[in-house]
MIDOSE-1310 file (N, C-alpha, C; in nm, 2 decimals, decimal comma, always signed):
residues 75
xxxx	-1,40/+4,15/+4,25/-1,42/+4,27/+4,34/-1,54/+4,32/+4,37; -1,65/+4,29/+4,30/-1,77/+4,31/+4,33/-1,83/+4,24/+4,45; -1,80/+4,11/+4,45/-1,84/+4,02/+4,56/-1,75/+4,07/+4,68; -1,64/+4,10/+4,69/-1,58/+4,15/+4,80/-1,62/+4,29/+4,86
xxxx	-1,68/+4,38/+4,79/-1,74/+4,50/+4,82/-1,86/+4,47/+4,87; -1,95/+4,36/+4,83/-2,08/+4,33/+4,87/-2,06/+4,26/+5,01; -1,97/+4,17/+5,01/-1,95/+4,11/+5,13/-1,90/+4,23/+5,27; -1,83/+4,30/+5,20/-1,78/+4,41/+5,31/-1,90/+4,50/+5,37
xxxx	-1,99/+4,54/+5,27/-2,10/+4,61/+5,29/-2,19/+4,51/+5,39; -2,22/+4,40/+5,37/-2,31/+4,32/+5,44/-2,26/+4,31/+5,57; -2,12/+4,29/+5,59/-2,07/+4,28/+5,73/-2,07/+4,39/+5,81; -2,08/+4,50/+5,72/-2,10/+4,62/+5,85/-2,24/+4,65/+5,86
xxxx	-2,32/+4,63/+5,75/-2,46/+4,68/+5,77/-2,56/+4,55/+5,80; -2,52/+4,44/+5,78/-2,61/+4,32/+5,83/-2,65/+4,31/+5,97; -2,56/+4,32/+6,09/-2,61/+4,35/+6,21/-2,70/+4,47/+6,24; -2,66/+4,56/+6,19/-2,75/+4,67/+6,20/-2,89/+4,67/+6,15
xxxx	-2,90/+4,60/+6,03/-3,03/+4,60/+5,95/-3,11/+4,47/+6,05; -3,05/+4,39/+6,10/-3,08/+4,27/+6,15/-3,16/+4,32/+6,29; -3,07/+4,41/+6,36/-3,14/+4,47/+6,48/-3,25/+4,55/+6,49; -3,27/+4,64/+6,35/-3,37/+4,73/+6,31/-3,48/+4,65/+6,28
xxxx	-3,47/+4,56/+6,18/-3,58/+4,49/+6,14/-3,63/+4,37/+6,23; -3,56/+4,34/+6,33/-3,60/+4,27/+6,46/-3,69/+4,33/+6,57; -3,68/+4,47/+6,54/-3,75/+4,53/+6,65/-3,88/+4,61/+6,61; -3,92/+4,60/+6,45/-4,03/+4,69/+6,40/-4,08/+4,57/+6,31
xxxx	-4,24/+4,60/+6,30/-4,31/+4,54/+6,21/-4,27/+4,60/+6,08; -4,25/+4,53/+5,98/-4,21/+4,56/+5,85/-4,24/+4,48/+5,75; -4,29/+4,53/+5,62/-4,35/+4,45/+5,53/-4,23/+4,45/+5,41; -4,12/+4,50/+5,44/-4,02/+4,50/+5,32/-3,95/+4,38/+5,34
xxxx	-3,94/+4,30/+5,20/-3,86/+4,19/+5,20/-3,76/+4,19/+5,10; -3,77/+4,28/+4,99/-3,69/+4,33/+4,88/-3,67/+4,19/+4,79; -3,74/+4,08/+4,80/-3,71/+3,98/+4,71/-3,72/+4,03/+4,56; -3,83/+4,10/+4,51/-3,87/+4,16/+4,40/-3,73/+4,21/+4,33
xxxx	-3,70/+4,31/+4,42/-3,58/+4,40/+4,37/-3,43/+4,31/+4,36; -3,44/+4,20/+4,44/-3,33/+4,12/+4,43/-3,34/+4,02/+4,30; -3,46/+3,98/+4,27/-3,48/+3,90/+4,17/-3,45/+3,98/+4,03; -3,51/+4,11/+4,04/-3,46/+4,21/+3,93/-3,32/+4,21/+3,91
xxxx	-3,25/+4,23/+4,01/-3,13/+4,27/+4,00/-3,03/+4,13/+3,94; -3,06/+4,02/+4,00/-3,00/+3,90/+3,93/-3,05/+3,87/+3,79; -3,17/+3,90/+3,76/-3,20/+3,89/+3,61/-3,12/+4,00/+3,53; -3,11/+4,12/+3,60/-3,06/+4,21/+3,50/-2,90/+4,18/+3,48
xxxx	-2,84/+4,13/+3,59/-2,67/+4,07/+3,58/-2,68/+3,97/+3,47; -2,77/+3,88/+3,48/-2,76/+3,77/+3,39/-2,77/+3,83/+3,24; -2,86/+3,92/+3,21/-2,87/+3,98/+3,07/-2,76/+4,08/+3,04; -2,70/+4,10/+3,15/-2,58/+4,21/+3,12/-2,64/+4,35/+3,13
xxxx	-2,77/+4,37/+3,17/-2,84/+4,49/+3,16/-2,81/+4,60/+3,26; -2,70/+4,69/+3,25/-2,65/+4,78/+3,36/-2,76/+4,87/+3,39; -2,83/+4,91/+3,32/-2,94/+5,02/+3,34/-3,06/+4,94/+3,41; -3,10/+4,83/+3,40/-3,21/+4,75/+3,47/-3,15/+4,72/+3,62
xxxx	-3,01/+4,68/+3,62/-2,94/+4,66/+3,75/-2,94/+4,77/+3,84; -2,91/+4,89/+3,78/-2,90/+5,00/+3,85/-3,04/+5,05/+3,91; -3,15/+5,02/+3,81/-3,27/+5,07/+3,89/-3,32/+4,96/+3,98; -3,28/+4,84/+3,97/-3,32/+4,75/+4,08/-3,26/+4,78/+4,21
xxxx	-3,13/+4,83/+4,22/-3,07/+4,87/+4,33/-3,12/+4,99/+4,39; -3,16/+5,09/+4,31/-3,22/+5,22/+4,36/-3,34/+5,17/+4,41; -3,42/+5,09/+4,34/-3,57/+5,05/+4,41/-3,55/+4,98/+4,56; -3,45/+4,90/+4,55/-3,42/+4,83/+4,67/-3,38/+4,94/+4,80
xxxx	-3,30/+5,04/+4,74/-3,25/+5,12/+4,87/-3,38/+5,21/+4,89; -3,45/+5,27/+4,81/-3,57/+5,36/+4,83/-3,67/+5,27/+4,92; -3,70/+5,17/+4,88/-3,81/+5,07/+4,94/-3,77/+5,03/+5,09; -3,63/+4,98/+5,09/-3,58/+4,93/+5,22/-3,55/+5,05/+5,31
xxxx	-3,49/+5,18/+5,26/-3,46/+5,29/+5,33/-3,59/+5,35/+5,39; -3,70/+5,36/+5,32/-3,80/+5,43/+5,40/-3,85/+5,39/+5,53; -3,85/+5,28/+5,56/-3,88/+5,25/+5,69/-3,77/+5,28/+5,81; -3,66/+5,28/+5,75/-3,54/+5,32/+5,84/-3,55/+5,46/+5,87
xxxx	-3,57/+5,55/+5,76/-3,60/+5,70/+5,78/-3,71/+5,72/+5,87; -3,82/+5,64/+5,86/-3,94/+5,67/+5,94/-3,92/+5,64/+6,09; -3,83/+5,54/+6,11/-3,77/+5,49/+6,25/-3,67/+5,63/+6,30; -3,59/+5,66/+6,22/-3,49/+5,75/+6,28/-3,56/+5,87/+6,30
xxxx	-3,67/+5,91/+6,21/-3,74/+6,05/+6,24/-3,82/+6,04/+6,37; -3,89/+5,92/+6,40/-3,94/+5,89/+6,53/-3,85/+5,92/+6,62; -3,74/+5,85/+6,61/-3,65/+5,85/+6,74/-3,61/+6,00/+6,77; -3,59/+6,08/+6,66/-3,54/+6,22/+6,67/-3,67/+6,30/+6,74
xxx	-3,79/+6,28/+6,69/-3,90/+6,34/+6,74/-3,92/+6,32/+6,90; -3,89/+6,18/+6,93/-3,93/+6,14/+7,08/-3,80/+6,19/+7,18; -3,69/+6,25/+7,12/-3,59/+6,29/+7,21/-3,57/+6,43/+7,26
């Protein structure tokens, strides 16, 4: 069930993120958060998994929010 949810999310967001990240210089890779999430899954540590996902969203979302704010200001 989790895998199908991830696949569905990626199918809907992947093209958008690919376009966004292809248009801008960006230092976000997300590897650390993804490694932390995998390690948390392996340990069965729900709290650490939650934290890794939150950090991934925060770090990955910041440049997207900046971009949207710039577009809104320019409109």
